[in-house]
DRENZA-667468 format. One line per field, with one value per residue (C-alpha): residue number from 1; x, y, z. Coordinates in Angstrom, 2 decimals, m for minus. Layout:
<gudrens>
nr	NUM|...
xx	X|...
yy	Y|...
zz	Z|...
</gudrens>
This chain:
<gudrens>
nr	1|2|3|4|5|6|7|8|9|10|11|12|13|14|15|16|17|18|19|20|21|22|23|24|25|26|27|28|29|30|31|32|33|34|35|36|37|38|39|40|41|42|43|44|45|46|47|48|49|50|51|52|53|54|55|56|57|58|59|60|61|62|63|64|65|66|67|68|69|70|71|72|73|74|75|76|77|78|79|80|81|82|83|84|85|86|87|88|89|90|91|92|93|94|95|96|97|98|99|100|101|102|103|104|105|106|107|108|109|110|111|112|113|114|115|116|117|118|119|120|121|122|123|124|125|126|127|128|129|130|131|132|133|134|135|136|137|138|139|140|141|142|143|144|145|146|147|148|149|150|151|152|153|154|155|156|157|158|159|160|161|162|163|164|165|166|167|168|169|170|171|172|173|174|175|176|177|178|179|180|181|182|183|184|185|186|187|188|189|190|191|192|193|194|195|196|197|198|199|200|201|202|203|204|205|206|207|208|209|210|211|212|213|214|215|216|217|218|219|220|221|222|223|224|225|226|227|228|229|230|231|232|233|234|235|236|237|238|239|240|241|242|243|244|245|246|247|248|249|250|251|252|253|254|255|256|257|258|259|260|261|262|263|264|265|266|267|268|269|270|271|272|273|274|275|276|277|278|279|280|281|282|283|284|285|286|287|288|289|290|291|292|293|294|295|296|297|298|299|300|301|302|303|304|305|306|307|308|309|310|311|312|313|314|315|316|317|318|319|320|321|322|323|324|325|326|327|328|329|330|331|332|333|334|335|336|337|338|339|340|341|342|343|344|345|346|347|348|349|350|351|352|353|354|355|356|357|358|359|360|361|362|363|364|365|366|367|368|369|370|371|372|373|374|375|376|377|378|379|380|381|382|383|384|385|386|387|388|389|390|391|392|393|394|395|396|397|398|399|400|401|402|403|404|405|406|407|408|409|410|411|412|413|414|415|416|417|418|419|420|421|422|423|424|425|426|427|428|429|430|431|432|433|434|435|436|437|438|439|440|441|442|443|444|445|446|447|448|449|450|451|452|453|454|455|456|457|458|459|460|461|462|463|464|465|466|467|468|469|470|471|472|473|474|475|476|477|478|479|480|481|482|483|484|485|486|487|488|489|490|491|492|493|494|495|496|497|498|499|500|501|502|503|504|505|506|507|508|509|510|511|512|513|514|515|516|517|518|519|520|521|522|523|524|525|526|527|528|529|530|531|532|533|534|535|536|537|538|539|540|541|542|543|544|545|546|547|548|549|550|551|552|553|554|555|556|557|558|559|560|561|562|563|564|565|566|567|568|569|570|571|572|573|574
xx	176.67|176.81|172.98|172.34|174.51|172.56|169.22|170.28|171.34|168.17|166.00|168.02|167.62|163.84|163.62|165.47|163.35|160.19|161.31|162.24|158.85|156.96|158.81|158.13|154.55|154.05|155.75|154.03|150.93|148.71|149.41|146.04|145.50|144.58|148.26|148.94|146.09|144.39|140.67|138.16|134.83|131.54|128.60|125.10|124.00|126.61|126.19|129.44|127.54|125.18|128.28|129.90|126.73|125.78|129.18|128.82|125.49|126.83|129.72|127.05|128.25|125.49|126.93|129.89|128.42|125.81|124.99|122.87|120.40|117.42|116.15|114.24|116.41|120.04|118.85|120.04|117.67|118.82|116.72|113.94|111.24|112.08|113.52|110.85|113.14|113.68|114.48|117.33|117.26|118.63|116.75|119.60|119.37|115.84|115.83|113.40|115.32|116.54|113.09|111.09|107.97|105.45|103.10|106.03|106.80|103.19|102.91|106.00|105.34|104.00|106.57|109.93|113.06|115.24|118.84|121.26|123.90|126.10|124.74|125.91|129.36|132.77|133.00|136.37|136.61|139.40|139.92|142.84|144.61|144.47|142.29|140.08|137.72|134.19|132.54|128.94|127.62|124.10|122.74|119.07|117.38|113.94|113.73|110.97|110.73|112.47|115.54|118.45|121.86|124.49|128.37|130.56|134.17|136.60|140.31|143.32|146.78|149.50|149.73|149.01|145.31|145.70|143.72|140.84|140.64|140.72|137.78|135.70|136.77|135.48|132.29|131.75|132.25|129.89|127.19|127.60|127.32|124.11|122.67|124.04|121.40|119.02|117.99|117.95|115.26|115.44|112.73|112.96|111.48|111.37|112.77|110.53|113.06|114.71|112.30|115.07|114.63|116.98|117.08|115.44|115.97|112.61|113.22|115.52|113.90|115.48|116.74|114.12|115.39|115.19|113.51|110.39|109.96|107.70|109.15|110.32|113.61|115.53|114.32|115.15|118.65|119.27|118.41|120.51|123.53|123.09|123.06|126.13|128.03|127.23|128.35|131.71|134.71|136.18|132.86|133.32|136.82|135.45|132.76|135.32|137.86|135.16|133.65|130.26|128.30|128.46|124.70|122.23|118.40|115.69|112.01|109.47|106.15|103.01|99.70|99.34|100.32|102.70|105.88|107.52|108.47|109.12|111.89|113.45|113.65|114.89|117.57|118.65|119.02|120.78|123.31|123.76|122.44|120.36|117.11|116.27|112.58|111.54|107.89|107.92|104.45|105.65|104.43|106.94|109.48|111.31|113.83|116.75|115.59|115.34|118.89|120.19|118.71|120.35|123.58|123.58|123.05|125.93|128.11|126.37|122.66|119.44|117.02|113.37|110.77|107.43|104.41|106.17|103.04|100.90|103.12|101.81|105.29|106.25|103.06|103.36|103.67|100.79|98.38|94.89|95.57|94.60|97.56|96.90|99.67|100.75|103.95|107.13|109.30|109.42|110.16|113.35|114.63|113.85|115.67|118.76|118.67|118.62|120.78|122.22|125.83|125.95|123.97|125.05|126.91|127.22|123.61|121.05|117.89|114.58|111.23|108.05|104.80|101.40|100.88|104.30|102.17|101.47|105.24|107.01|109.33|112.19|112.04|112.34|114.75|118.02|120.58|118.01|116.24|118.67|116.67|112.92|110.98|107.41|105.53|102.69|99.82|100.47|100.98|100.93|104.74|104.52|101.52|103.32|106.33|104.20|102.39|105.74|107.38|104.52|104.11|107.72|107.86|104.69|103.94|104.11|101.11|100.23|98.15|95.93|96.57|92.90|90.16|87.37|85.05|87.50|87.71|83.86|83.88|86.36|84.29|81.08|80.22|81.32|81.35|84.79|87.92|89.78|93.60|95.38|98.58|101.12|101.18|103.70|106.89|105.89|102.73|104.70|105.54|106.79|105.39|108.11|107.64|106.00|108.22|108.15|106.45|103.48|102.89|104.16|104.35|105.10|102.10|99.97|101.45|100.62|97.04|96.48|97.92|95.59|92.40|93.17|93.14|96.36|97.05|93.87|95.12|98.13|100.55|99.38|95.85|96.93|99.24|96.36|94.24|97.10|97.79|94.22|94.98|98.60|98.16|96.60|97.69|94.83|92.26|93.84|93.40|89.90|88.59|90.41|87.76|85.01|87.61|88.24|84.45|83.78|86.63|85.80|82.17|83.40|85.67|82.77|80.58|83.25|83.84|80.18|79.85|82.71|81.44|77.96|79.62|81.63|78.49|76.61|79.44|79.55|75.78|76.03|78.86|76.82|73.70|75.78|77.15|73.54|72.16|74.92|74.35|70.55|71.12|73.46|70.87|68.12|70.29|71.00|67.20|66.64|69.20|67.66|64.21|65.60|67.31|63.88|62.04|64.47|64.38|60.62|60.67|63.09|60.96|57.93|59.58|60.96|57.55|56.05|58.76|58.12|54.35|55.11|57.26|54.55|51.91|54.19|54.91|51.32|50.36|52.98|51.95|48.33|49.47|51.41|48.41|46.29|48.85|49.16|45.36|45.29|47.95|47.52|47.97|51.57|53.04|53.98|55.75|59.11
yy	119.12|119.57|120.35|117.13|115.04|116.58|115.85|112.24|111.75|113.50|110.97|108.14|109.16|109.52|105.96|104.41|106.16|105.27|101.67|101.56|103.16|100.70|97.94|99.19|99.73|96.23|94.77|96.73|97.90|95.49|97.15|98.41|102.12|101.10|100.30|104.03|105.04|103.87|103.43|102.32|100.81|100.97|98.62|99.91|97.03|98.03|100.90|102.43|103.52|105.75|107.02|108.28|109.59|111.51|113.05|114.15|115.67|117.37|118.91|120.71|118.63|120.35|123.71|122.91|120.24|120.26|116.55|115.66|113.34|114.67|112.23|112.21|109.41|108.46|104.85|102.87|101.01|97.80|98.57|100.34|97.97|97.80|101.09|103.44|106.03|107.77|111.22|109.66|112.68|115.15|118.15|120.53|119.98|121.49|122.99|125.90|126.90|130.07|130.99|133.25|133.01|131.59|130.40|128.31|126.76|125.90|124.29|122.17|121.25|117.77|116.88|115.37|117.41|117.20|115.78|116.42|113.79|113.20|111.41|108.42|108.91|110.40|113.59|115.36|117.30|118.47|117.05|118.46|119.87|116.63|115.88|112.93|111.20|109.94|107.36|106.35|103.35|101.90|98.51|97.69|94.27|93.84|90.09|89.63|92.71|95.92|96.55|98.93|98.48|101.06|101.36|104.29|104.42|107.17|107.28|109.24|109.09|107.09|103.93|105.65|105.19|106.91|110.04|107.78|106.01|109.40|110.48|107.44|107.73|111.47|110.27|107.60|110.13|112.73|110.03|108.84|112.41|112.75|109.95|111.02|111.39|109.08|105.51|103.64|100.99|98.12|95.45|92.08|92.20|90.28|91.68|91.76|90.89|87.76|86.77|86.81|88.25|91.07|93.87|96.95|100.21|101.38|104.84|107.03|108.59|110.87|108.89|108.85|109.98|107.41|109.93|109.82|106.07|105.67|102.83|102.30|104.27|101.48|98.88|101.04|101.93|98.28|97.19|99.90|98.96|95.41|96.02|98.41|95.94|93.25|95.45|96.40|94.94|93.34|91.44|89.82|88.68|87.25|85.29|84.02|82.92|80.93|79.26|80.97|82.09|85.86|86.45|88.21|87.97|90.06|89.54|92.42|91.32|93.10|94.48|96.41|100.23|99.79|100.80|97.56|98.67|102.30|100.99|98.96|101.90|104.18|101.83|101.41|105.30|105.65|102.86|103.88|100.64|100.20|98.33|95.33|94.34|90.89|89.54|85.84|85.76|87.16|85.28|82.90|83.32|79.99|78.58|79.25|82.81|83.39|81.86|84.01|87.21|86.64|85.89|89.20|91.07|93.52|92.70|95.27|95.80|95.33|92.77|93.22|90.52|92.21|90.36|86.98|85.26|85.97|83.50|79.96|78.64|79.94|78.77|76.06|72.48|70.31|73.41|73.33|76.40|75.44|75.86|77.14|75.29|78.00|78.96|77.50|78.24|75.69|76.14|74.19|76.35|79.57|78.18|77.20|80.66|82.42|80.14|77.42|76.52|78.75|81.65|85.15|86.63|90.12|91.25|92.32|90.31|91.79|89.83|91.54|89.69|90.45|86.83|85.07|82.07|81.27|80.96|77.63|77.16|76.29|79.78|81.64|79.42|80.89|81.22|82.38|84.85|86.13|89.15|89.60|92.92|93.01|96.14|96.81|99.43|102.80|103.33|106.54|107.31|106.49|108.81|111.64|111.12|111.35|114.37|116.16|115.03|116.45|119.75|120.51|122.81|124.57|123.46|126.01|128.21|128.90|131.99|131.87|134.50|134.19|136.69|135.27|135.56|133.43|130.80|130.69|130.23|127.35|125.68|126.06|123.50|124.80|123.35|124.77|124.02|126.89|126.41|126.22|128.17|127.85|130.56|133.30|133.06|135.98|134.09|131.33|131.92|129.82|130.14|129.73|127.34|128.81|129.86|128.05|130.99|130.75|126.97|124.00|121.21|118.50|119.30|119.41|115.94|114.61|115.90|114.53|111.00|111.08|111.22|108.04|104.66|102.73|99.72|100.37|102.34|101.81|104.63|104.88|105.63|108.19|109.89|110.08|111.92|114.23|115.26|116.52|118.97|119.74|123.46|123.51|121.24|122.68|121.57|118.10|117.79|119.30|116.86|113.66|112.31|112.53|110.82|108.02|107.48|107.50|105.23|102.61|102.60|102.03|99.30|97.67|97.87|96.39|93.54|92.87|92.78|90.40|88.27|88.12|87.23|84.45|83.13|83.14|81.32|78.75|78.30|77.87|75.36|73.49|73.53|72.07|69.34|68.73|68.41|66.19|64.05|64.00|62.90|60.17|58.97|59.10|56.98|54.49|54.33|53.64|50.96|49.55|49.45|47.83|45.22|44.60|44.42|41.94|39.86|39.89|38.85|36.05|34.96|34.85|32.99|30.65|30.00|29.52|26.93|25.23|25.11|23.76|21.01|20.13|19.95|17.95|15.55|15.30|14.57|11.86|10.14|10.04|8.44|5.71|4.94|4.62|2.11|0.14|m0.19|m1.35|m4.14|m7.56|m8.27|m8.91|m6.88|m3.27|m0.62|0.20
zz	35.68|39.53|39.42|37.44|39.96|43.00|41.41|40.84|44.49|45.55|43.63|44.91|48.46|47.93|46.29|49.12|51.79|50.02|49.88|53.57|54.47|52.34|53.97|57.39|56.64|55.20|58.16|60.95|59.25|61.19|64.43|65.88|66.54|70.18|70.68|70.97|73.56|76.75|77.29|80.03|78.89|80.94|80.20|80.69|82.97|85.60|88.14|86.91|83.83|85.94|87.76|84.50|82.93|86.10|86.13|82.45|83.32|86.36|84.25|82.06|79.04|77.00|77.14|74.88|72.64|69.88|69.65|72.77|73.98|76.06|78.61|81.99|83.53|83.75|83.76|80.68|78.48|79.99|83.25|81.47|82.60|86.31|87.44|88.69|90.19|86.91|88.29|90.31|92.52|90.32|91.51|90.88|87.09|86.61|83.13|84.17|87.22|85.63|84.64|86.97|85.22|87.73|84.99|83.51|86.72|87.44|83.94|84.33|88.03|87.16|84.45|84.75|84.35|81.15|81.60|78.75|77.91|74.93|71.87|69.94|68.50|69.69|71.74|72.92|76.07|78.44|81.91|84.23|81.10|79.09|76.01|76.45|73.96|74.98|72.74|73.12|71.37|71.39|70.44|69.89|70.19|68.61|68.85|71.38|73.59|72.47|74.50|74.18|75.66|75.65|76.16|77.23|76.41|77.72|76.04|76.33|74.36|75.90|77.99|81.32|82.14|85.68|84.35|83.27|86.69|88.45|86.42|87.26|90.93|90.87|89.23|91.84|94.74|93.17|92.59|96.20|97.42|95.41|97.55|100.85|103.51|101.51|101.84|98.51|98.30|95.86|95.13|93.71|90.24|87.03|83.79|80.87|78.23|79.75|82.62|85.17|88.70|89.76|92.27|90.66|92.14|93.40|95.04|97.05|100.02|102.76|105.68|108.39|111.79|114.57|116.77|114.75|115.28|118.40|120.32|123.84|123.94|125.58|123.22|120.31|121.52|122.37|118.82|117.12|119.34|118.54|114.82|115.05|116.91|114.32|111.46|113.01|111.04|114.30|114.78|111.35|112.39|115.64|113.88|111.40|114.04|115.81|112.74|113.24|110.18|109.91|109.77|111.92|111.79|113.53|113.95|114.39|115.45|116.67|115.46|112.31|112.49|115.41|113.54|112.50|108.92|110.11|112.55|109.69|107.25|109.92|110.91|107.44|107.05|110.35|109.61|106.01|104.65|101.38|101.92|99.73|99.90|98.68|98.25|98.68|97.09|93.89|90.77|89.11|91.92|91.87|94.36|91.94|91.47|95.29|95.72|92.92|94.44|97.82|96.17|94.26|97.61|98.51|101.44|103.76|103.34|104.99|103.68|104.64|104.40|105.22|106.45|106.46|107.99|104.77|102.82|102.87|102.69|106.17|107.99|110.48|109.00|109.81|110.32|109.00|106.84|103.19|100.98|97.45|95.82|93.49|95.24|93.79|96.85|99.55|103.20|102.94|100.09|102.08|105.12|102.99|101.48|104.82|106.84|104.44|103.74|100.64|102.23|101.84|104.80|106.11|105.58|108.08|107.80|109.23|109.04|110.07|110.97|112.61|113.74|115.05|116.20|112.53|111.73|111.46|114.34|112.00|110.58|113.94|115.71|117.11|114.35|111.87|114.18|116.91|118.18|118.53|119.17|120.12|119.01|121.23|121.11|122.27|126.14|127.93|127.46|123.72|123.25|125.07|122.66|119.68|120.91|121.68|118.42|116.39|118.03|118.70|115.54|114.02|110.50|107.61|107.26|103.72|103.16|100.13|97.47|96.30|97.30|99.46|96.38|94.39|97.24|97.19|93.45|93.84|96.52|94.57|91.84|88.49|85.04|84.35|86.36|87.97|87.69|91.01|90.68|93.44|96.10|95.68|97.79|100.09|101.09|102.81|106.35|109.11|112.66|115.07|118.00|121.01|123.85|127.23|128.86|126.40|126.59|128.34|125.76|128.23|130.22|127.23|126.27|129.64|129.39|126.04|127.09|130.03|127.86|125.84|127.32|127.20|124.82|122.86|119.82|117.46|117.01|113.41|114.58|117.07|114.54|111.99|114.61|115.52|111.88|111.67|114.35|113.53|113.68|117.29|120.12|122.25|119.67|119.53|123.39|123.32|120.73|121.63|123.89|121.22|118.75|121.13|121.70|117.95|117.09|119.79|118.50|114.90|116.16|118.12|115.03|112.87|115.39|115.71|111.98|111.61|114.54|112.81|109.55|111.18|112.89|109.73|108.12|110.88|110.64|106.93|107.37|110.09|107.93|105.10|107.38|108.49|105.00|104.14|107.09|106.44|102.92|104.17|106.84|104.20|102.06|104.79|105.57|101.90|101.82|104.94|103.39|100.34|102.46|104.40|101.12|99.68|102.96|102.84|99.19|100.05|102.94|100.83|98.09|100.46|102.14|98.66|97.83|101.07|100.44|97.05|98.39|101.04|98.40|96.10|99.08|100.00|96.51|96.11|99.43|98.14|94.95|96.77|98.78|95.68|94.35|97.33|97.37|93.77|94.21|95.69|99.45|100.53|97.80|98.65|96.73|98.01
</gudrens>
């Protein structure tokens, strides 16, 4: 009896509990599962996507997972058509580093490294003692041009998302550390899938030391101090308090090969600024696209407009230069973008030109160009700097591991190509710099500079010569006079050929004008002859008419006389 009663109450409790559970489920069953966890989503078109993906690759995600994507770039499919920096500087992730096989390394030397990242789906991993979920989603668009966009989402249980923010902050720091000591270069490019202009990451190169830029020391230091002062936070407040637009423009002008672009890149690396390069002659670059590109610039950056004089928009108004008419950017739009009411502030603008006299005065007026530097041909001091900079350390000497017979076989023409394997590590040796007792580098630099005429060659030309003798400063000095004579003769021949070409062009032009003038004079003479002929014809016709009139009058008078004679006296014909 008791057992039956207990069973009854047991089933009663079960029924009531089921009813309550069903009621709660019906009432709160629509609550999403996202109510119980936190997540952060990263889109593929944002830089944070590369931060997170780089962090996952850095953590050797492939060692604990079996669903992976093998790629040669961290860049998402969104930027596939514009980003050429596919390796992204991940030299520490070479997949063949652990292999000591020289043949393997030689075979893979010209291929890109493999990067392993999580595949599409959900992956779980542990971070600071907490389990996190990583979801990767991909969307493909095959409408006009194939594109692929991606999305990464990291999640954790609970409403506290601080662990996720900490992970992204760590990813951002590690990504910035990867680019430490490098200058990131962006170029204005057009995307293939939507025809919109954007800043495409071009490459990441090691920052160039300022000491390698051959320029007057005082001029170089003054320029760097000016940029540093401009970028200081107190300067921005100073500009704002006085209502002055916070912008700074520089103009580098001089002959080709004098170091204008080199100083711009070195300044960007020294100041930690990314360099943004824009070609104003780019096809389909409109005024709206130009304004949008400048609006998308970061607060602190260096904008470089190279060879600004080659653009027909920036030439002097009223000049005789023939405009092609295919540029969709006007001078007023360029000026408004650089120094208009809505122009971007905080950036450093550098323009380079070979012919400053060709630029419109409105482009280089104060306020748009605040500082100008003239890059001249190499003088004696600059040549000494270049010599000392190049020979301060001896270059590496690589001893060939081939036998003399093998080298001769390589140099001789053969039908089969001999594979060039890299030299073994023991064959690479660095020669230390000579001691002051052995050689006086300053004295050699002075002797080298004495043999070259000043303000005749560009630094690029002198550097090209020195690189041919980088192993021996003595040979560079011994052969420099012959190089100077040969180079001057080549320049003279080139200038004479250009002068002759110009004269031939002028003669052809003058001959064309003469022929045109001769045709015109012949036409005038023809017209004159025609007029004279017409006048003669008119004169002859008038004389003929006059003679006719005279003959008619004479005939009429003779008729009257005859009549008078035939009539009686006293009666005359009136």
